[in-house]
FIZAPA-725573 format. One record per residue (C-alpha): x, y, z; residue in one letter; residue number from 1. Coordinates in nm, 2 decimals, always signed. Layout:
% FIZAPA-725573
X_Y_Z_a_NUM
...
% end
This chain:
% FIZAPA-725573
+0.05_-1.02_-2.30_m_1
+0.28_-0.80_-2.09_r_2
+0.00_-0.73_-1.84_k_3
-0.04_-1.10_-1.76_l_4
+0.29_-1.07_-1.57_f_5
+0.12_-0.83_-1.33_l_6
-0.12_-1.11_-1.22_g_7
-0.47_-1.15_-1.10_r_8
-0.59_-1.25_-0.75_g_9
-0.83_-1.18_-0.47_l_10
-0.89_-0.82_-0.40_g_11
-0.79_-0.65_-0.07_f_12
-0.98_-0.61_+0.15_p_13
-1.17_-0.93_+0.06_i_14
-1.53_-0.84_-0.03_k_15
-1.82_-0.98_-0.23_l_16
-1.91_-0.84_-0.58_n_17
-2.25_-0.98_-0.70_n_18
-2.21_-1.29_-0.49_g_19
-1.85_-1.35_-0.60_n_20
-1.52_-1.26_-0.43_l_21
-1.38_-0.93_-0.57_d_22
-1.08_-0.97_-0.79_v_23
-0.78_-0.74_-0.85_a_24
-0.61_-0.74_-1.18_e_25
-0.29_-0.60_-1.33_y_26
-0.20_-0.25_-1.20_e_27
-0.47_-0.27_-0.93_e_28
-0.32_-0.59_-0.81_s_29
+0.02_-0.42_-0.78_v_30
-0.13_-0.12_-0.59_r_31
-0.30_-0.36_-0.34_q_32
+0.02_-0.55_-0.29_s_33
+0.20_-0.23_-0.20_i_34
-0.07_-0.15_+0.05_v_35
-0.04_-0.50_+0.20_i_36
+0.34_-0.47_+0.23_i_37
+0.33_-0.12_+0.39_l_38
+0.04_-0.23_+0.62_g_39
+0.22_-0.54_+0.75_t_40
+0.47_-0.51_+1.04_a_41
+0.77_-0.74_+1.03_k_42
+0.71_-1.06_+1.23_g_43
+0.33_-1.02_+1.19_e_44
+0.29_-1.28_+0.91_r_45
+0.28_-1.65_+1.00_v_46
+0.57_-1.84_+0.85_m_47
+0.71_-1.52_+0.69_r_48
+0.87_-1.32_+0.98_p_49
+1.07_-1.12_+0.74_d_50
+0.77_-1.00_+0.53_f_51
+0.64_-0.65_+0.58_g_52
+0.77_-0.30_+0.63_c_53
+0.99_-0.17_+0.92_g_54
+0.80_+0.15_+0.97_i_55
+0.61_+0.00_+1.26_y_56
+0.93_-0.01_+1.46_d_57
+0.91_+0.38_+1.44_l_58
+0.55_+0.42_+1.55_v_59
+0.63_+0.60_+1.88_f_60
+0.91_+0.81_+1.73_e_61
+0.91_+1.19_+1.75_v_62
+0.81_+1.36_+1.42_k_63
+1.14_+1.48_+1.29_t_64
+1.33_+1.49_+0.96_a_65
+1.54_+1.20_+1.08_a_66
+1.23_+0.99_+1.14_t_67
+1.10_+1.08_+0.80_a_68
+1.42_+0.96_+0.65_g_69
+1.41_+0.63_+0.84_r_70
+1.05_+0.58_+0.72_v_71
+1.15_+0.65_+0.36_s_72
+1.44_+0.41_+0.38_q_73
+1.22_+0.13_+0.54_a_74
+0.95_+0.18_+0.27_v_75
+1.21_+0.16_-0.02_q_76
+1.37_-0.15_+0.13_e_77
+1.04_-0.33_+0.18_a_78
+0.92_-0.26_-0.17_l_79
+1.25_-0.36_-0.32_l_80
+1.24_-0.69_-0.14_l_81
+0.87_-0.79_-0.17_f_82
+0.73_-0.62_-0.49_e_83
+0.94_-0.73_-0.79_p_84
+0.68_-0.59_-1.04_r_85
+0.78_-0.23_-0.97_i_86
+1.07_+0.02_-0.96_d_87
+1.04_+0.27_-0.68_v_88
+1.08_+0.62_-0.83_v_89
+1.05_+0.83_-0.51_d_90
+0.93_+0.81_-0.15_v_91
+0.84_+1.14_+0.00_e_92
+0.73_+1.16_+0.37_v_93
+0.52_+1.45_+0.48_i_94
+0.44_+1.52_+0.85_a_95
+0.08_+1.61_+0.93_r_96
-0.14_+1.67_+1.24_s_97
-0.52_+1.66_+1.24_d_98
-0.81_+1.56_+1.47_e_99
-0.71_+1.19_+1.43_t_100
-0.36_+1.24_+1.56_g_101
+0.00_+1.28_+1.44_e_102
+0.08_+1.11_+1.11_m_103
+0.32_+1.08_+0.83_l_104
+0.19_+1.07_+0.48_l_105
+0.41_+0.84_+0.28_i_106
+0.39_+0.94_-0.09_n_107
+0.52_+0.65_-0.30_v_108
+0.58_+0.71_-0.67_t_109
+0.65_+0.38_-0.86_y_110
+0.68_+0.25_-1.21_e_111
+0.53_-0.08_-1.32_v_112
+0.80_-0.26_-1.50_r_113
+0.58_-0.45_-1.74_a_114
+0.40_-0.15_-1.87_t_115
+0.63_+0.15_-1.78_n_116
+0.33_+0.33_-1.63_n_117
+0.40_+0.55_-1.34_v_118
+0.16_+0.56_-1.04_f_119
+0.14_+0.73_-0.71_n_120
+0.01_+0.60_-0.38_l_121
-0.03_+0.79_-0.05_v_122
-0.02_+0.58_+0.26_y_123
-0.11_+0.74_+0.60_p_124
+0.12_+0.62_+0.88_f_125
-0.01_+0.72_+1.23_y_126
+0.26_+0.80_+1.49_l_127
+0.01_+0.88_+1.76_e_128
-0.36_+0.84_+1.77_r_129
-0.60_+1.09_+1.93_s_130
-0.72_+0.97_+2.27_p_131
-1.08_+0.99_+2.16_s_132
-1.04_+0.72_+1.89_l_133
% end
């Protein structure tokens, strides 16, 4: 009964599974919700200008410890506001560079309130794309 609180809905991204729309349930629904929140810039969603994460205001920032701290704070605030099914345990931001460009790996550790299960999600946030992409 406790998992019913976690919900069930259309999967993200939307795709077909044996002719039916894919569905996300319970913990997977929570994980997909976090990805949607982190992937949405504030002001991007129609009729919900406050929805999303403020990390996109930092997209052209220099890769420093201060930027990592601001990213971590923005992620924690967005998840606190828009995902009531979880408690954020930790947000760690790791700077990386590779052939696709400069990025920050946002490592979110969260606990699902209804089940007390702890999960981890790594979200890549690109500060600068390679010119070839």
